C-alpha positions, 0 to 999 in steps of 0.5 A: 734258621740258626747261624753256626759258624762264619769265616771271613778272609780278604774282606774289607778291613779283614786282610787276615782270616777271622772266624766267628764260631760258637753261635747257639740257638737263643741269644748271642752277643758280639761286643767289641770296640768301634772299628773292630769289624762287627758291621763288616762281619754282618756285611760278609754274612749278607754277601755270602747268602744274597750276592752272586759269586760271579758278579763284578759290580761296584759293591762286589769290588768294594769287598776288597781291602783298600789297595789290595788286588785279592779275592774276598771269600766267606764260609758259612755254616748254618742249620735249617730244621735240623739239617746242617748246610755249609756255604763257601763263596769266593768273589772276583778272582777265580769266583766260585760258590759251593753249597753242601747239605743233606741233598749233596753238593752243588756248585756254580749257578745250581748252588745259587738257585738251591740257596735261593729256594732254601732261604726264600730270596730272589736272584740279585740284580746287576748292581747287587742284592737289595731289599726286594731280592733279600726276602724276609731275612733281609728284613730281619737282619738290621745293619748299623744305623737302620734299626729305627727305620721300618719302611715298607718291606721289600717285594720279596719279604712282603710276598713271603709275609703275605703268603704266610698271612694268606695261609691263615686267611685262606678261606677269605681269599680263595685259598689254594685255588686262587693261588694256583690261578695266580701262579698260572697267570704269573707263569704266562706273564713271565713270558712277557715280563721279568720280575723287574718289569723288563720284556721277556721271551715272547714280548722280547721276541716280538719287540726284536722282530719289530725292531729288526723290521724297522731297522730293515726299512731304515736301511732300505731308505738309506740305500735309496738316499745313498743311490741319489747321493752317488749320482750327485757325486759322480756328476761333481767328479766329472766336472772336477776332472775337466778343470784338472785336465785344462790346468795340466795342459797350460804351456806357461808352467814350462816357461816358469820352470826354465827361468827358475833353473837359470836363476838357481845356477847364477845364485850358486856361482855367486854363493861359492865366491862369497864363501871363498872370500869369507874363508880367506878373511877368517884365515887372515884374522886368525893370523893377526890375532895369533901374533897380537897374543904372542906380543902380549904374552912376551910383554907379560913374561918380562913383567913376571921375571922382574917381579920374581927377582924382587921377591927372591931378594926379599925372601933371602933377607927375611930368612937371614933375620929369622936365624937370630930369633930361632936361637933366642927361642931355643935358649928360652925353652931350655931355661923354662924346662929346668925351672919346671923340674924344680917346681915338680920336686917341690910339689911332690914333697908338699903332696906327701905332707898334705895326704898325712894331714888328711888321713888324720882329719878323716879318723877324727871326723868318723869318731865325731859322727859315731858320737852324734849317731849314738846321741840320735839313737838315745833321742829316738828311743825316747820318742819311740817309747812315747809313740807306742804309748800314744798308739795304745791310747788311740786303740783303746778309744772306740769313737773313731771317725766312722763312729762320729759320723754315725753319732751325727747321723743318729742325732740328725735322725732323732731331731727329724723324728721328734719334729715329725712326732710333734708336727701333727700333735695337739698343743696344750697351753696353760695360763693360770691366774694368781687366784687359781687352785693348784694344778699338776700336769702328769704329777708335776706342779704347773706355775704360771704358763706352760705349753706341752705337745700331746705326743702321749697321754697327758693328765691335768689335775685341778686340786679340789676340782677334778682332772682332765686327760688328753689322749693323742690321736691314732694317726701320730702313732707311727711317728711316735714309734719311729721316735722310740726306735731312733732313741733305742738305736742311739742308746745301743750305739752309746753302749757300743762305744762305751759312753753314757751320753752324746756329750761324753761320746763327742768328748771321747771322739775329740780325745781320740782325734788329739791322740791321733794327731799326737801319733802323727807328730811323734812319727814325724819326729821319730823319722826326723831323728833318724835321717840317712847318714852317708858318712857312716853308711847308715840308712834312714830309720830307727831299725837301721840306726840300731843295727848299725850301732849294735856292734860298735863301741861308743867313742870316747871324747876327743881332746883338742891337740892343734891338728887342724892348724897344722893341716891348714899349714900343709894345705897352704904349702901344697897350694903354693907348690901347685901354683908354682908348678903350674906357672912353670909348666905354662912358661915352659909350654909357651917357650916350647910353642915359641920354639916350634913356631920359629922352627916352622917359620925357618922351614917355611922361609927356606921353601920360599927362598927355593921357590923364588930362585926356581921361578927366576930361573924358569922365567928367564929360560922361557924369555930366552927361548922366546927371543931366540925363536922370534925376536921383537923386530921380526914379530913387529914386521909379521904383525904389520903384514898380517894386518894388511892381509886382513884389510884386503880380505875384508874388501874382497868379502864385501864385494862378494856380498854385493854380488849375492844380493837378490839371488837367494839360492834357497828361495829359488830352489824352494820355488822350483820344487814347489812348481814341480810338486804341484805338477806331480800332484795334479797328475796324481789327482787326475789318476785318483779322479779317474779311479773315483769316477769309475767306482761311482759309475759302477756303484750307481749301476749296482744300486740302480739294478736292485731297485732301491725305491721298491725295496724301501716301500716293501721294508716299510710295510713289513716294519708296520706289520711287526710293530702292530704285532708287538703292540698286540702282545704288549696289550696282552701282557698289560691285561695279564698284569692287571688281572694278577694285580687285581687278584693280589689286591683282593688277597691284600684286602683280605689280609688287611682285614685280617692282620690279627696274626701280626697285631696279636703278636706285637701287641703284648710287646708294645703293652710292656714297653708302653703301658695301655698302648697298642699299634696298627699296621698299614696295608703294606705291613708297615707300623702306621699308628700308635694308640695311647691315652685315647689318642692316635699318633703317627709312627713317623711323628714319634721320637727316634727312640720310640720308632727304633723300639717299635721297629725291633718289636715288629721284626720280632713279631714277623720272625715269630710268624715266619717260624710258626709257619715253617719259614727260615728266620732269625734276628740280627741287630747291629748297634740297635737300641742306641736311642733307648733310655735306661728303663726302656732298654731294660724292658727291650732286653727282657723281651729279646731274652724271651724271644730268644727262646723261640728263635736265634738272635744275634746282637752286635754292639760296641756298648759292653757295659750296657749288656754286661748283665745280659745272659747271652752266649758271647762271641769274640772276633778271632 
């Protein structure tokens, strides 16, 4: 099976359409950063194949982007045995599925069934697809975090693998005939049980008949119990009716109702008298309060008029005093203005003299700056010439820092080679007596004592006696050869740098370092001698200085003429004129502000005089009007009369309250109404009882006429027979299931004895990863033990990294087995091999690369650097 193209829209984090295109046969790599959507893309691939389009389970609803009410959709193009298929699925809103291939186009459940038959997986359950329903592809497509887990394969995957193994060991298990018998048993068993173990067709029908019969018996028994209940309720209602009739015919109820009506009439009359007395009291109190308020208001009005007259007199006096202040302010402002004008004329004359002196000083300063710039240029030219000479010296010396490091390395290597050459060499130790004859070693006279390591042939000559030749052993030849090679390398290096020995080379290197330091110092001096000159507009650097002065003549020496002293006098005169002008301006501004304040105060005082006169006039008119309408004597008499009337109203109100005590009209009306409602309720209850008794009598007649006792007995017999029939069918189904399981167990037993097809495929992989190791499988096709160094280790006890690597290798072997037997298979690994060390990771990549020549492999990973050297077809999330 080859994945070709995958398009995703509105699926979890992919709120916008994305497309993974360009998958090829062989190794495909999808590398991107964390949370880019690689695992979501794998989830979409599993969803479009294994999930039912019409399902609305929690898993399907989880496909929606968080917070969006949209329809997730996935389009997939894949290839099986050269045939191209196109699959489109839309979930939740307007759910749909469409499968298009060589056999035409299918939609709905037909498309789902064709897809299941094509890829060999089962229909997903109500909660969504799982390991049992996804088949072999679900075993080979490994999601993130599960690559090191290889548990028991799901039911669908195990059945497919067992069928493939059975085809290779068919002679042992009965071959096609056993398979045909097993299929027949499974077809019969399908009438009793679904693949998930739930009741189906015949067993379900028998179970439903037994359930219906038991329900009918229960209903019949309930009707019998209901008949007894109806008879008991009928007797109870008849007794209740007799008690209700006696209560309705009680003569005391009428007498109590008449007495309450008389009490209510008396309470109404007393209440009306109380309300009239309270109204008269409120009216008398209001008149008294109104007259008292008028008296207080008249007294306050007289106080306000007196205060207004005093205020008007005070304001007139203040306004008269302010006229003299305003005249003085006007005179002061006029004198300050004349003084300011005189100071401004003096300041303008001082500024003209000062400007002339500044222009003359600027011209002299530029001439001095030019002279200094020419001096800097001469010094910089001398430094530049010396710097050029020093740089030539540095370039002529070949003992660079790298050459010095190389010399040190060669010297260290020479020391090590000499040490290695003498480490295993023999030692000749010579101690001569004073009377000994003359001895020569390799032609050199030996005197006293001497020690020589035998690294090459040594000859001792004893005068008048003979000679001794010592030859070094052959085992020291490699060390001697290495020593000679190092000496040759050192000689070649010295010739290359133009030195006769290492001491000269080191002195030459020190000379180059000193010349380099001199170049740095001269460069710094040159930069310091050519700074930026903002006054002349010259940038930093020798070239800028040369260019700026090239077209300028060198200025002549300036003569001192006393200009600086004259300019200082002008500056001092200008500052004095400026100070006098500012002082005059301040005095004139202060006089002007004083005048403005005096004018504002004049306007404010005039307004206050006008308002005070108006207040006196207004308050006097109000008091005259008030006295004209109602003088003080008449107001006092009216107030006394109002107080007397209020006192009489209070006495009348208190008498009315005493008359009302004990006659609460609301309570009496409530009692009367309750008594009437109780009589009406009793009459209504009597009618209801009559109706209920009639209904119960009719119900008892109906239930008694159908014979509930005999009907309950017959229903119990039918329920017992239906239950027995369901038990017989259930026993038959259990026998068929036992027979099918027995045959499958026989097939599995043969497959367990002949697991060589899987072991043969996975053993070479394990041997490359773990030399001299092999693996065995359990009966459920799960890796069980690892054998290495003569010791068996359970796979569950291995490290996470080793478990992950063995799980990936086992999946490769299963995929090879399926492909060789014509089954669709491909391998998808999401962030796998995360626990592998560098060496094993390289071996696993080699195995995956080789396996990709036989199958399509898709790797999803966030580790871009780990797969950088892998030859693979790289796919981008677009």
